[in-house]
C-alpha positions as CSV (number, residue, x, y, z in Angstrom):
1,M,0.0,-0.1,-0.2
2,T,1.5,3.4,-1.0
3,P,1.8,5.5,2.0
4,V,0.2,8.8,2.4
5,R,2.7,11.6,1.9
6,R,1.7,15.1,3.0
7,I,3.8,17.8,1.4
8,V,3.6,21.1,3.5
9,S,3.3,24.9,2.3
10,P,6.7,26.7,2.4
11,S,5.4,28.8,5.4
12,S,4.8,25.7,7.8
13,S,7.7,24.6,9.7
14,T,6.3,21.0,10.3
15,E,8.2,19.6,7.5
16,A,7.8,16.1,8.6
17,S,4.1,16.5,8.6
18,S,1.9,14.9,5.8
19,G,-0.1,17.3,4.4
20,Y,-0.1,19.9,1.2
21,R,-2.1,23.1,1.7
22,I,-2.7,25.2,-1.8
23,P,-1.9,28.6,-0.7
24,L,-4.5,31.1,-1.5
25,A,-3.1,32.9,-4.8
26,P,-3.1,36.8,-5.7
27,Q,-5.3,37.4,-8.5
28,K,-2.6,37.6,-10.9
29,S,-0.5,34.9,-9.6
30,V,-0.2,31.5,-11.5
31,I,0.0,28.0,-9.6
32,P,1.3,25.3,-12.5
33,G,-1.3,22.6,-12.5
34,R,0.2,19.5,-10.8
35,W,-0.5,15.8,-10.6
36,V,-1.3,14.5,-7.1
37,P,0.1,11.1,-6.9
38,P,-2.0,8.0,-6.2
39,G,-2.5,7.6,-2.3
40,E,-1.5,11.4,-1.7
41,S,-3.8,13.9,0.3
42,V,-4.3,17.4,-0.8
43,E,-6.2,20.3,0.9
44,I,-8.5,22.4,-1.3
45,N,-10.4,25.3,-0.1
46,G,-10.3,23.9,3.6
47,V,-11.4,20.3,2.7
48,I,-8.7,17.2,2.5
49,I,-9.2,15.0,-0.4
50,K,-7.7,11.5,-0.1
51,G,-6.5,9.3,-2.6
52,G,-4.7,11.7,-4.9
53,M,-5.2,11.2,-8.8
54,L,-6.2,14.7,-9.5
55,Y,-4.8,17.9,-10.9
56,V,-4.7,21.1,-9.0
57,G,-3.5,24.5,-9.9
58,T,-4.3,27.5,-11.8
59,S,-2.8,26.7,-15.0
60,L,-3.0,23.6,-17.1
61,P,-3.8,24.3,-20.8
62,A,-5.9,21.7,-22.8
63,S,-5.1,20.8,-26.5
64,N,-7.4,23.5,-27.4
65,G,-5.6,26.0,-25.3
66,L,-8.8,26.5,-22.7
67,P,-8.2,25.4,-19.2
68,D,-8.1,21.4,-18.9
69,P,-11.6,20.3,-17.5
70,A,-10.1,18.0,-15.1
71,L,-8.2,20.9,-13.2
72,I,-9.4,22.0,-9.7
73,D,-8.6,25.6,-9.6
74,P,-8.2,26.7,-5.9
75,T,-9.2,30.1,-6.7
76,K,-12.6,29.6,-8.2
77,N,-15.7,30.3,-6.1
78,I,-17.4,27.4,-4.5
79,A,-20.8,27.2,-3.1
80,K,-21.6,26.7,0.7
81,I,-23.8,23.8,0.3
82,A,-24.4,21.4,-2.9
83,D,-25.6,17.9,-3.4
84,F,-23.5,15.8,-5.5
85,S,-26.5,13.5,-6.1
86,E,-28.4,16.7,-8.4
87,R,-27.2,17.4,-11.9
88,L,-25.2,20.7,-11.9
89,T,-23.0,20.1,-14.9
90,N,-23.6,20.1,-18.6
91,Y,-22.7,17.2,-21.0
92,W,-19.1,18.1,-21.2
93,P,-18.3,19.4,-17.7
94,S,-15.3,21.5,-16.8
95,Y,-14.2,22.5,-13.5
96,S,-13.4,26.2,-14.7
97,D,-16.8,26.6,-16.3
98,V,-19.3,24.9,-14.2
99,S,-21.0,26.7,-11.4
100,P,-20.2,27.5,-7.9
101,Q,-22.4,25.0,-6.8
102,A,-21.4,22.4,-9.0
103,R,-17.8,22.7,-7.7
104,K,-18.8,22.3,-4.4
105,A,-20.7,19.4,-5.2
106,Y,-17.6,17.9,-7.0
107,L,-15.4,18.6,-4.4
108,N,-18.1,17.0,-1.5
109,W,-17.7,13.7,-4.0
110,L,-14.0,13.7,-3.9
111,V,-14.0,14.1,-0.1
112,D,-16.7,11.2,0.1
113,G,-14.2,8.5,-1.4
114,K,-15.2,9.1,-5.1
115,S,-17.5,6.1,-4.7
116,H,-21.1,7.3,-3.8
117,P,-23.5,5.4,-6.2
118,H,-25.9,7.8,-6.5
119,A,-23.4,10.8,-7.5
120,D,-24.7,12.5,-10.8
121,I,-22.3,10.9,-13.4
122,G,-21.0,14.4,-14.6
123,Y,-18.8,14.7,-11.4
124,V,-17.3,10.9,-12.3
125,F,-16.7,12.2,-15.8
126,M,-14.8,15.2,-14.3
127,Y,-12.5,13.1,-12.4
128,F,-12.0,10.5,-15.1
129,Y,-10.8,13.2,-17.4
130,G,-8.1,13.8,-15.1
131,L,-7.1,10.0,-15.3
132,E,-7.2,10.4,-19.2
133,R,-4.8,13.0,-19.5
134,R,-2.3,11.5,-17.1
135,V,-2.7,8.4,-19.2
136,L,-2.3,10.0,-22.6
137,I,-0.6,13.2,-22.2
138,D,1.8,12.5,-19.1
139,G,2.3,9.2,-19.8
140,V,4.0,9.6,-23.1
141,N,7.4,11.1,-21.8
142,D,6.7,10.8,-18.0
143,I,8.5,7.8,-16.4
144,G,6.8,8.2,-13.2
145,A,3.4,8.6,-15.2
146,A,4.0,5.6,-16.9
147,G,4.6,3.9,-13.7
148,E,1.5,4.6,-12.6
149,R,-0.7,2.6,-15.1
150,L,-1.6,-0.3,-13.0
151,Q,-2.9,1.8,-10.0
152,I,-4.9,4.0,-12.6
153,A,-6.0,0.8,-14.2
154,N,-7.3,-0.5,-11.1
155,E,-9.0,2.7,-10.2
156,I,-11.0,3.0,-13.7
157,T,-12.0,-0.8,-12.7
158,R,-13.3,0.3,-9.3
159,L,-15.4,3.6,-10.8
160,I,-16.7,1.0,-13.5
161,S,-17.9,-1.4,-10.9
162,V,-19.8,1.4,-8.8
163,Y,-21.1,3.2,-11.8
164,D,-22.0,0.3,-14.4
165,S,-25.5,0.7,-14.1
166,K,-25.5,4.6,-13.7
167,S,-24.2,5.2,-17.4
168,S,-23.3,3.3,-20.3
169,S,-21.7,6.1,-22.0
170,F,-19.1,6.0,-18.8
171,V,-18.5,2.6,-18.7
172,G,-18.2,2.7,-22.3
173,Y,-15.3,5.3,-22.1
174,A,-14.0,3.8,-18.9
175,S,-13.8,0.2,-20.6
176,R,-11.9,1.8,-23.8
177,L,-9.1,3.5,-21.5
178,L,-8.4,0.6,-19.4
179,A,-8.4,-1.5,-22.4
180,Y,-5.8,1.1,-23.8
181,L,-3.9,0.5,-20.7
182,E,-3.8,-3.0,-20.8
183,L,-2.8,-3.4,-24.3
184,A,-0.1,-0.5,-24.6
185,G,2.6,-3.0,-23.3
186,H,2.0,-5.1,-26.3
187,P,1.5,-8.4,-24.1
188,T,2.3,-11.7,-26.3
189,K,0.6,-14.7,-26.1
190,L,-2.4,-13.6,-24.2
191,Y,-4.5,-16.5,-25.0
192,Q,-2.5,-18.5,-22.4
193,K,-3.3,-16.3,-19.6
194,A,-6.3,-15.8,-17.5
195,V,-8.7,-13.8,-19.0
196,P,-9.2,-10.5,-16.5
197,K,-12.7,-9.3,-15.7
198,L,-14.1,-7.2,-18.7
199,A,-16.7,-5.0,-18.8
200,S,-19.8,-5.7,-21.1
201,T,-19.6,-3.1,-24.0
202,A,-21.1,-2.7,-27.6
203,E,-18.3,-4.7,-29.1
204,L,-15.9,-7.7,-28.6
205,P,-13.2,-6.3,-26.0
206,Y,-10.1,-5.6,-27.5
207,Y,-8.3,-7.7,-24.8
208,L,-10.1,-10.8,-26.6
209,R,-9.4,-9.6,-29.8
210,L,-5.8,-9.4,-29.3
211,A,-5.8,-13.1,-27.6
212,I,-7.6,-14.6,-30.3
213,G,-5.8,-12.7,-33.1
214,Q,-2.5,-13.7,-31.6
215,A,-3.7,-17.2,-31.3
216,A,-4.2,-16.9,-35.3
217,V,-0.7,-15.7,-36.1
218,D,0.8,-18.6,-33.8
219,G,-1.4,-21.2,-35.6
220,V,-2.8,-22.6,-32.5
221,A,-6.5,-23.4,-31.3
222,I,-8.3,-21.0,-29.4
223,P,-8.4,-22.2,-25.9
224,A,-11.5,-23.2,-23.8
225,H,-11.4,-20.2,-21.6
226,I,-10.9,-18.0,-24.1
227,A,-13.7,-19.3,-25.9
228,I,-16.1,-18.9,-23.3
229,A,-14.9,-15.5,-22.6
230,W,-15.5,-14.8,-26.3
231,V,-19.0,-16.0,-26.0
232,R,-20.0,-14.2,-23.0
233,S,-18.6,-10.8,-24.4
234,D,-19.2,-10.8,-28.1
235,P,-22.6,-9.1,-28.9
236,A,-22.7,-10.8,-32.1
237,V,-23.4,-14.0,-30.1
238,F,-26.8,-14.6,-29.3
239,L,-27.4,-15.8,-25.5
240,R,-31.0,-16.6,-24.1
241,T,-32.3,-16.6,-20.7
242,P,-30.9,-20.0,-19.4
243,A,-27.2,-18.9,-20.3
244,T,-27.8,-16.0,-17.7
245,R,-30.0,-17.5,-15.1
246,C,-27.9,-20.6,-14.9
247,K,-24.5,-18.9,-15.8
248,E,-22.4,-21.3,-13.7
249,K,-24.2,-24.6,-15.4
250,F,-23.8,-23.0,-18.8
251,D,-20.4,-22.3,-18.6
252,T,-19.5,-25.7,-17.4
253,L,-21.6,-27.3,-20.1
254,F,-20.3,-25.0,-22.7
255,L,-16.6,-25.8,-21.9
256,A,-17.1,-29.5,-22.0
257,K,-19.3,-29.4,-25.4
258,Y,-16.3,-27.0,-26.9
259,I,-13.7,-29.5,-25.7
260,Q,-15.9,-32.6,-26.9
261,L,-16.6,-30.8,-30.5
262,H,-13.3,-29.3,-31.2
263,G,-10.6,-30.8,-28.8
264,D,-8.0,-28.3,-28.5
265,G,-10.3,-25.6,-29.8
266,I,-11.3,-24.1,-32.9
267,K,-8.5,-22.7,-35.4
268,I,-8.6,-19.4,-37.1
269,S,-6.7,-18.4,-40.0
270,A,-5.2,-15.0,-39.6
271,N,-7.8,-12.8,-41.7
272,R,-6.7,-9.6,-43.8
273,T,-8.1,-6.9,-41.7
274,K,-5.3,-5.8,-39.0
275,L,-5.7,-5.1,-35.5
276,K,-5.4,-1.6,-34.6
277,Y,-6.7,0.3,-31.4
278,A,-7.6,3.8,-31.2
279,Y,-8.9,5.7,-28.2
280,Y,-11.4,8.6,-28.4
281,P,-10.6,10.9,-25.1
282,A,-14.1,11.6,-23.1
283,S,-12.6,14.8,-22.2
284,A,-13.2,17.9,-24.5
285,G,-10.0,18.9,-23.6
286,L,-8.1,16.1,-25.2
287,R,-9.9,15.7,-28.5
288,D,-7.0,16.8,-30.5
289,V,-4.5,14.5,-28.6
290,K,-2.6,12.5,-31.3
291,G,-0.9,9.2,-30.5
292,A,-3.9,7.4,-28.5
293,E,-3.4,4.6,-31.3
294,L,-2.0,1.1,-30.9
295,S,-1.2,-1.2,-33.8
296,F,-0.1,-4.7,-33.5
297,G,1.9,-5.5,-36.6
298,D,0.3,-8.4,-38.3
299,T,-2.3,-9.7,-35.4
300,P,-5.5,-9.6,-37.6
301,D,-8.9,-8.2,-36.2
302,I,-10.8,-11.4,-35.8
303,T,-14.3,-9.6,-35.4
304,A,-14.2,-9.4,-39.2
305,L,-14.9,-12.9,-39.6
306,T,-18.2,-14.9,-39.3
307,A,-17.4,-18.4,-39.2
308,P,-15.9,-18.6,-36.1
309,V,-19.0,-16.9,-34.4
310,K,-21.2,-19.3,-36.1
311,K,-19.4,-22.2,-34.6
312,L,-19.4,-20.9,-31.1
313,Q,-23.5,-19.9,-31.5
314,A,-23.9,-23.5,-32.4
315,I,-22.5,-24.8,-29.1
316,V,-24.2,-21.9,-27.3
317,D,-27.4,-22.9,-28.8
318,M,-26.7,-26.8,-27.7
319,C,-26.2,-25.6,-24.2
320,T,-28.9,-23.2,-24.1
321,D,-31.7,-25.8,-25.2
322,A,-29.9,-28.4,-22.7
323,L,-30.6,-25.8,-20.1
324,D,-34.0,-24.6,-20.9
325,S,-36.4,-27.0,-18.8
326,Y,-33.8,-26.3,-15.6
327,S,-34.2,-22.4,-16.4
328,R,-37.8,-22.6,-16.6
329,F,-38.0,-24.7,-13.5
330,L,-35.7,-22.3,-11.5
331,G,-38.0,-19.2,-13.0
332,R,-41.1,-21.0,-11.5
333,N,-39.3,-22.2,-8.4
334,P,-36.2,-20.0,-7.5
335,D,-36.3,-21.5,-3.7
336,K,-35.8,-25.3,-5.2
337,I,-32.6,-24.8,-6.9
338,E,-30.9,-27.5,-4.6
339,S,-33.8,-30.0,-4.9
340,V,-33.9,-33.5,-6.7
341,D,-36.6,-32.0,-9.1
342,A,-34.1,-29.3,-10.2
343,L,-31.1,-32.0,-10.4
344,L,-33.5,-33.9,-12.9
345,Q,-33.9,-30.9,-15.4
346,L,-30.0,-30.7,-15.9
347,P,-28.2,-32.3,-18.3
348,V,-25.9,-35.2,-16.5
349,L,-22.6,-33.5,-17.3
350,V,-23.5,-31.1,-14.8
351,W,-24.9,-33.3,-12.2
352,P,-22.9,-33.1,-8.5
353,K,-20.3,-36.1,-8.4
354,K,-22.8,-38.3,-6.5
355,A,-25.4,-38.2,-8.9
356,K,-23.1,-38.9,-12.0
357,E,-21.4,-42.0,-10.2
358,T,-25.1,-43.3,-9.8
359,I,-25.4,-43.2,-13.6
360,Q,-22.4,-44.6,-14.2
361,L,-23.2,-47.8,-11.8
362,L,-26.7,-47.8,-14.1
363,K,-24.6,-47.8,-17.2
364,D,-22.6,-50.9,-15.9
365,Q,-25.3,-52.8,-14.9
366,T,-27.3,-52.5,-18.1
367,R,-24.1,-53.0,-20.5
368,E,-24.6,-56.8,-20.7
369,R,-28.4,-57.7,-20.3
370,E,-31.7,-55.5,-19.5
371,K,-32.1,-54.3,-15.6
372,I,-35.7,-55.0,-14.2
373,L,-36.4,-53.5,-11.0
374,S,-39.3,-51.3,-9.5
375,L,-39.5,-47.8,-9.6
376,S,-39.1,-47.4,-5.8
377,E,-35.7,-49.4,-6.3
378,L,-34.8,-47.0,-8.8
379,A,-35.2,-44.2,-6.7
380,L,-33.6,-45.7,-3.9
381,T,-30.6,-45.8,-6.0
382,F,-30.6,-41.9,-6.1
383,G,-31.2,-41.7,-2.0
384,D,-34.9,-41.1,-1.9
385,S,-37.7,-43.6,-2.4
386,T,-40.3,-40.9,-2.9
387,I,-38.9,-38.5,-5.7
388,F,-40.5,-39.7,-8.7
389,T,-43.2,-37.7,-9.8
390,R,-44.4,-37.9,-13.2
391,D,-42.1,-34.5,-14.2
392,S,-39.5,-35.9,-12.5
393,L,-39.4,-39.5,-13.7
394,R,-39.4,-38.0,-17.4
395,G,-36.6,-35.6,-16.3
396,L,-34.6,-38.8,-15.1
397,A,-35.8,-40.6,-18.4
398,R,-33.8,-37.6,-20.6
399,A,-30.8,-37.9,-18.3
400,L,-30.6,-41.7,-18.7
401,E,-31.5,-41.3,-22.2
402,S,-28.5,-38.8,-22.6
403,E,-26.2,-41.2,-21.2
404,K,-27.4,-44.0,-23.6
405,I,-29.7,-45.7,-21.0
406,G,-33.2,-46.6,-22.1
407,M,-36.1,-46.9,-19.9
408,E,-39.4,-49.0,-20.4
409,P,-42.2,-48.0,-20.2
410,D,-41.2,-45.1,-22.4
411,V,-42.6,-42.2,-19.9
412,L,-41.3,-39.5,-22.4
413,I,-44.3,-40.4,-25.2
414,S,-46.7,-42.0,-22.2
415,S,-49.1,-40.1,-20.3
416,K,-49.2,-42.9,-17.9
417,T,-48.4,-42.3,-14.3
418,L,-46.3,-44.9,-12.7
419,K,-46.7,-46.2,-9.1
420,L,-43.7,-46.9,-7.1
421,D,-44.3,-50.6,-7.0
422,D,-44.5,-50.9,-10.9
423,R,-41.6,-52.3,-12.7
424,I,-39.3,-50.9,-15.0
425,V,-36.5,-52.0,-17.4
426,L,-33.5,-50.3,-17.9
427,F,-31.3,-51.1,-21.1
428,T,-28.3,-49.8,-23.1
429,A,-29.5,-47.5,-26.1
430,D,-28.1,-45.1,-28.7
431,T,-29.6,-41.7,-27.8
432,E,-32.6,-40.7,-29.8
433,T,-35.2,-38.0,-29.7
434,Q,-38.6,-38.3,-28.2
435,E,-40.6,-37.6,-31.5
436,S,-38.6,-40.4,-33.2
437,R,-40.8,-43.1,-31.2
438,D,-44.1,-41.1,-32.1
439,T,-44.8,-43.0,-35.3
440,S,-47.3,-45.0,-36.4
441,A,-44.9,-47.7,-37.2
442,Y,-43.6,-47.8,-33.8
443,Q,-46.6,-47.7,-32.0
444,V,-48.3,-50.2,-34.0
445,A,-45.5,-52.7,-33.5
446,M,-45.9,-52.1,-29.6
447,V,-49.6,-52.8,-30.0
448,T,-48.5,-55.9,-32.0
449,L,-46.0,-57.1,-28.8
450,Q,-48.8,-56.3,-25.9
451,L,-51.4,-58.6,-28.1
452,A,-48.8,-61.5,-28.4
453,A,-47.5,-61.1,-24.8
454,A,-51.3,-61.4,-23.6
455,V,-51.8,-64.6,-25.6
456,A,-48.3,-65.7,-24.1
457,H,-49.6,-65.2,-20.8
458,S,-52.7,-66.7,-21.1
459,D,-51.5,-70.2,-20.1
460,G,-49.9,-68.9,-17.1
461,D,-46.3,-69.5,-18.3
462,F,-44.5,-66.5,-20.5
463,S,-41.6,-69.2,-21.6
464,Q,-38.2,-68.2,-22.8
465,S,-39.3,-69.6,-26.0
466,E,-42.1,-67.2,-26.4
467,V,-39.7,-64.4,-25.9
468,S,-37.5,-65.5,-28.3
469,L,-39.7,-65.5,-30.9
470,L,-41.1,-62.5,-30.2
471,E,-37.5,-61.0,-30.1
472,K,-36.8,-62.6,-33.6
473,Q,-40.1,-60.9,-35.1
474,V,-38.8,-57.5,-33.8
475,D,-35.3,-58.4,-35.4
476,S,-37.3,-59.2,-38.4
477,W,-38.8,-55.7,-38.6
478,S,-36.6,-54.0,-40.8
479,H,-38.7,-51.0,-41.3
480,L,-37.8,-49.8,-37.8
481,V,-34.7,-48.3,-37.0
482,P,-32.1,-50.3,-34.9
483,N,-32.7,-47.9,-31.9
484,H,-36.5,-48.8,-32.2
485,R,-35.9,-52.5,-32.4
486,R,-33.7,-52.6,-29.1
487,R,-36.2,-50.5,-27.1
488,L,-38.8,-52.9,-28.3
489,K,-37.0,-56.2,-27.3
490,A,-36.5,-54.1,-23.8
491,Y,-40.1,-53.6,-23.9
492,I,-40.7,-57.7,-24.4
493,Q,-38.7,-58.0,-21.3
494,L,-41.1,-55.4,-19.5
495,L,-44.1,-57.4,-20.8
496,T,-43.1,-60.5,-18.9
497,V,-43.5,-58.9,-15.6
498,E,-46.2,-56.3,-16.5
499,P,-48.6,-58.0,-18.8
500,V,-51.2,-55.6,-20.7
501,S,-55.0,-56.0,-20.5
502,L,-56.9,-56.5,-23.6
503,A,-59.5,-53.6,-22.6
504,S,-56.5,-51.0,-22.5
505,L,-55.7,-51.8,-26.1
506,K,-58.9,-51.0,-27.8
507,K,-58.7,-47.5,-28.3
508,K,-55.1,-48.0,-29.8
509,I,-56.5,-50.5,-32.2
510,E,-59.4,-48.1,-33.3
511,P,-57.4,-46.1,-36.0
512,L,-55.5,-49.2,-37.2
513,D,-56.3,-50.3,-41.0
514,T,-57.9,-53.7,-41.9
515,D,-54.4,-55.0,-43.5
516,V,-52.6,-54.0,-40.1
517,R,-55.3,-55.9,-38.1
518,E,-55.1,-59.0,-40.0
519,A,-51.4,-58.9,-39.8
520,I,-51.6,-58.7,-35.9
521,A,-53.9,-61.1,-35.6
522,H,-51.7,-63.5,-37.7
523,L,-48.8,-63.0,-35.6
524,A,-50.9,-63.6,-32.6
525,A,-51.9,-66.9,-33.9
526,V,-48.1,-67.7,-34.9
527,M,-47.3,-66.6,-31.4
528,A,-49.6,-69.0,-29.7
529,Q,-47.7,-72.0,-31.4
530,A,-44.4,-70.7,-30.1
531,D,-43.9,-73.1,-27.3
532,G,-45.0,-76.1,-29.4
533,T,-48.6,-76.5,-28.3
534,V,-51.8,-74.5,-28.4
535,A,-53.5,-74.2,-25.1
536,H,-57.0,-74.2,-24.9
537,Q,-56.6,-70.9,-22.7
538,E,-54.6,-69.6,-25.7
539,I,-57.3,-70.6,-28.1
540,Q,-59.9,-68.6,-25.8
541,L,-57.8,-65.4,-26.0
542,L,-57.1,-65.8,-29.7
543,E,-60.8,-65.5,-30.1
544,K,-60.9,-62.5,-27.7
545,I,-58.2,-61.0,-29.6
546,Y,-59.8,-61.5,-33.2
547,K,-62.9,-59.8,-31.8
548,L,-60.8,-56.8,-30.7
549,L,-59.2,-56.6,-33.6
550,G,-62.4,-56.6,-35.9
551,V,-61.3,-59.8,-37.5
552,D,-63.5,-62.9,-38.2
553,Q,-63.1,-65.3,-35.2
554,K,-63.3,-68.1,-37.4
555,K,-59.8,-67.3,-38.9
556,V,-58.2,-68.3,-35.3
557,Y,-58.9,-72.0,-36.2
558,T,-57.8,-71.4,-39.6
559,N,-54.8,-69.7,-38.9
560,V,-53.5,-72.1,-36.2
561,H,-54.9,-75.1,-37.9
562,A,-52.4,-74.4,-40.7
563,S,-49.7,-75.4,-38.6
564,V,-50.8,-78.4,-37.1
565,T,-49.4,-81.8,-38.2
566,S,-52.1,-83.4,-40.4
567,G,-51.8,-87.0,-38.6
568,G,-53.3,-88.1,-35.3
569,T,-53.7,-84.5,-33.9
570,T,-56.6,-83.5,-31.8
571,S,-59.4,-81.3,-33.7
572,P,-59.5,-77.8,-32.5
573,N,-63.2,-78.1,-32.0
574,R,-63.0,-81.0,-29.8
575,Q,-64.2,-79.4,-26.5
576,S,-62.3,-82.2,-24.3
577,S,-59.0,-81.2,-25.6
578,N,-56.8,-79.1,-23.5
579,S,-54.5,-78.2,-26.4
580,F,-53.1,-78.7,-29.9
581,V,-50.2,-81.0,-30.1
582,L,-47.9,-79.6,-32.9
583,D,-44.8,-80.9,-35.1
584,T,-42.0,-79.5,-33.9
585,A,-40.4,-79.4,-37.2
586,K,-43.4,-77.1,-38.1
587,I,-42.2,-74.6,-35.8
588,A,-39.1,-73.7,-37.9
589,A,-41.5,-72.6,-40.5
590,L,-43.1,-70.0,-38.2
591,Q,-39.9,-67.6,-38.5
592,E,-40.8,-67.3,-42.5
593,D,-44.3,-66.6,-41.5
594,S,-42.8,-63.9,-39.1
595,A,-41.0,-62.7,-42.1
596,K,-44.0,-62.2,-44.2
597,I,-46.1,-60.3,-41.6
598,A,-42.8,-58.1,-41.4
599,T,-42.9,-57.4,-44.8
600,L,-46.5,-56.5,-44.8
601,L,-46.2,-54.3,-41.6
602,G,-43.4,-52.7,-43.5
603,N,-45.2,-51.6,-46.3
604,I,-48.3,-50.4,-44.0
605,F,-46.3,-48.4,-41.6
606,N,-45.1,-45.1,-43.5
607,E,-46.7,-42.1,-41.9
608,D,-46.9,-40.6,-38.5
609,F,-50.1,-40.5,-36.8
610,E,-49.7,-36.7,-36.3
611,P,-47.6,-34.3,-37.6
612,Q,-44.8,-32.8,-35.7
613,S,-45.7,-29.6,-33.9
614,P,-44.4,-26.5,-35.3
615,L,-41.5,-24.6,-33.1
616,P,-43.0,-22.7,-30.4
617,A,-43.0,-19.1,-30.8
618,M,-39.9,-17.3,-28.8
619,D,-41.2,-16.1,-25.2
620,E,-39.5,-14.4,-22.7
621,E,-37.2,-17.2,-22.0
622,D,-35.4,-16.9,-25.5
623,A,-35.1,-13.2,-25.4
624,P,-31.4,-12.1,-25.8
625,S,-29.2,-11.2,-23.4
626,N,-26.8,-9.6,-25.3
627,V,-27.4,-7.2,-28.1
628,S,-26.3,-9.1,-31.5
629,R,-27.0,-6.7,-34.1
630,I,-27.4,-2.9,-34.4
631,L,-29.0,-0.2,-36.5
632,G,-31.1,-3.1,-38.0
633,L,-28.6,-4.3,-39.9
634,D,-28.0,-8.0,-40.4
635,G,-24.9,-9.9,-38.9
636,P,-22.2,-9.0,-41.4
637,H,-22.9,-5.4,-41.6
638,S,-23.3,-5.1,-37.8
639,A,-19.9,-6.5,-37.8
640,F,-18.7,-3.9,-40.4
641,A,-20.4,-1.1,-38.1
642,R,-18.4,-2.0,-35.2
643,I,-15.1,-2.4,-36.8
644,L,-15.8,1.3,-38.2
645,V,-16.6,3.1,-35.2
646,S,-13.6,1.5,-33.3
647,R,-11.3,4.4,-35.3
648,P,-11.8,7.6,-36.1
649,T,-10.2,7.2,-39.6
650,W,-9.6,4.4,-42.1
651,S,-7.8,4.3,-45.3
652,R,-9.8,2.8,-47.7
653,S,-7.3,-0.2,-48.4
654,E,-8.1,-1.1,-44.7
655,L,-11.9,-0.9,-45.1
656,S,-11.3,-2.7,-48.4
657,D,-9.5,-5.9,-46.3
658,V,-12.6,-5.5,-43.6
659,A,-15.4,-6.0,-46.5
660,N,-13.2,-8.8,-48.1
661,D,-13.0,-10.7,-44.7
662,L,-16.9,-10.1,-44.1
663,E,-17.7,-10.9,-47.7
664,I,-19.4,-7.7,-48.4
665,M,-19.1,-5.1,-50.9
666,L,-17.4,-2.1,-49.5
667,D,-19.1,0.7,-51.1
668,G,-22.6,-1.0,-50.6
669,A,-21.9,-1.5,-46.8
670,L,-21.0,2.0,-46.2
671,E,-24.1,3.3,-48.0
672,R,-26.2,0.9,-46.1
673,L,-24.4,2.2,-42.9
674,N,-24.9,5.8,-43.8
675,E,-28.7,5.2,-44.4
676,A,-29.1,3.6,-41.1
677,T,-27.4,6.4,-39.1
678,L,-29.3,9.0,-40.9
679,D,-32.6,7.3,-40.1
680,T,-31.7,6.9,-36.5
681,Y,-29.6,9.6,-35.7
682,D,-30.2,12.0,-38.3
683,I,-26.6,12.3,-39.4
684,P,-24.2,10.2,-41.6
685,C,-21.6,7.7,-40.4
686,T,-18.6,8.5,-42.8
687,D,-17.4,11.2,-44.7
688,G,-15.0,11.4,-47.5
689,D,-13.6,8.3,-49.7
690,D,-9.8,8.0,-48.7
691,P,-9.4,8.6,-45.8
692,I,-12.6,7.7,-44.8
693,E,-13.4,9.8,-41.7
694,I,-16.3,8.6,-38.9
695,N,-18.5,11.1,-37.4
696,L,-17.4,11.4,-33.6
697,E,-20.9,11.6,-32.5
698,I,-21.8,8.5,-34.1
699,I,-18.7,6.7,-32.5
700,E,-20.2,7.6,-29.2
701,K,-23.5,6.9,-29.6
702,I,-22.7,3.0,-31.1
703,N,-20.3,2.6,-28.1
704,S,-22.2,3.9,-25.4
C-alpha cells in the first residue's frame, strides 16, 4: 500500500507533517497545475481530499488552449452547500466553467471517497478526465506517469464497478481507456493467460481480440477459457435466458461441449483486416490529442470474420437447449435450486459427483443385459424412494437417455403415471429423440407385442421360447431403425412381468387399417404356437384378440390349423381337448411366417399418426441477454459497423480488407451504414472517400 505523503506549504515549520495546502494566490499569480499522485492527500478550499489522482492548480492548458476540464482551480468560487446527487453540470463539464454549486458538489463527492453510487455522472466524468490526461499526455514522456498505469487501471476498474448501471456512456469510455492501458505494453500470447474481468460493451473487448488474433498468428487453437470469454463478451453471439440465469451451469456445459466437439479448440486462419486500437478521449480538452492509437503488426482483427462466431453460436444453442427446462424450473421455483426435481432438469454433465456415480453404476449394470427393477428401487439408487413424480420421472428418463440408458415403459411419450411398485426395465440404448418414437410404425409394433404377450401369458407361463420368438419377430422388422428394435426388445422383457390388459388396447386399435389388424391377428396366432403347443386358454384368448381387432373369429382356427400336423392331432373343435399338439418340425416355419408379416407391416407403416408440432414462438425465456445486431443491420453489416467505429479514420485499403473478410461490398456497406445512421440519428456515419472519416458523434452513440 502506498504510504500517504503530505507536503506542507513553504511557510509551515512542520516539514515532517503529511499535508499539502494550496496557498490562496493573488489574483494575477499563476500556480502550474500539478498531478497529485495516487495515495496522496491534498487540501482544497478548506477540505482534505484523500487518494490523489487529481490535477490541482490555476494553469493547465488543454489541447484546445482552454483550461483542462479536470483541473481543480482553488481560486474559483465555490458555494457553501451543494448536493452531488443533483445534476449541476453540462454534457462536457469543466471545473473552470461549471457553477460554484457544481464545484462544491464535485469537491463533496471527492471528499466522500469518489464512490457514492447516487452521485451524478457528470462529477465522475470530471474526475475521469484527469485519469485520461495522465495516461494520454503525461504517460507519453513521464516515467513516473508510466509507472502509475496499474494503479490508474485499478481505479478505472473500481469506478466501473460502482457506476456500471449509472451510465453506459461512462462505462464505454472507461472500458476503452482500461483496454488502452492493458494493451499499451503489447503483451504477447494473451491466449495462454487467464482472462481478466471485462466490462460489458457494445463490441468484443480488445483484450480478447488481441488474444484471439495472436492465437491465429501463432497457428494455435483457441483455448476453451478464451472461447467462453468470447461467447460472454461478443454482442454478435445470441445468448438466451438460460445462459444468464444458470451462468455457472452454462459455462461448465459450454466448456465440456467445446472440448468434446473441437478438441484443443477452434483454429482460425489469420484474415486480412489488421488489429488496431484507437482511444477517443471523453474529455473535450483532449479531442485533438494524437498518439492514442495502438497497432499490433500482423495480428488480425478477428471480428471481421463470421465463421468462428457461427461455430460458437452452435455450441451456445446446444447448451442453452439443454438447460432450457432447468432454467424454466428455476424461474417458477427459485427456492428449489438444490432440489432433486431441479437436478433432474439438468444435463448429467453438470450433475454433482455422487449423482453422476449413480448414473455410471446403472450404465455398468445394463451393459450386458437389461435390468428389471421397481420404480422405488430405482429411486433408492438416487437416495430417495419418494422422489418420482411424473415430471421428475420424465426428467430422469431424459437424463438416462442422454447417457445411452433407455427406460421402459417409455415415460417420454406416455401419459401413464407409474406407481412406486411398478416394474421398469433399463437397457443400453443409443441417444434418440422423443419424437422419433412417436410414429405409427413404432406404435403399431408396440400394440402387436402387447397382444402377442397377452397370448403368451394366457397359459400362465410366458416361456423363454415365446420371448425368443418375439425377439426374432422384432429383429425382422427392418422398417424400424435399430434403436427402435432395441427398445422393443427391452419392452418384451417388461411385458413378461407387467402384462397389458386387452381392454386397455381398444383405443390403440381403433385407428388401425384392416390390413394391419389382419397382420397383427396372424402374428398372435403364430405366437400361440411358439412353445410347441396351443393350449385351450390360448385359443380362447385368440378369439378375444380377433374380436378386439375386428377380424373374423373363425380365422383363429384356420390360422392355427395351418401349422398343426395332419396326422393324429386333436381337432381344434373338440371341447375335451386341453391343447393342440404340434409337429416340432413345423415350428421352424414360423419364422418364415413372421418374415411375411414383417414385410406387410413394413409396407403399411409409413406415416406418423400426427405431424410434428411447429416450433413454439419465442417467449421471454428466449430473449437475448446481449444485443447481436445494431442499427437494424444484418450480421455481417453489424460487424462492419462495429469495426468501423473503433477508429476515427480509415484508409480505403484498410476498409477493403474488412469488407473482403466479411464477404460484403465496401461501397454498398458504407451506403447501408450511412442510411441506417441517417434514419436513426439524422446524421451520416462517414465522410470522405480516402481517407474515410468517422463521425465522432456516431462513434459515441454506438459505443455507449
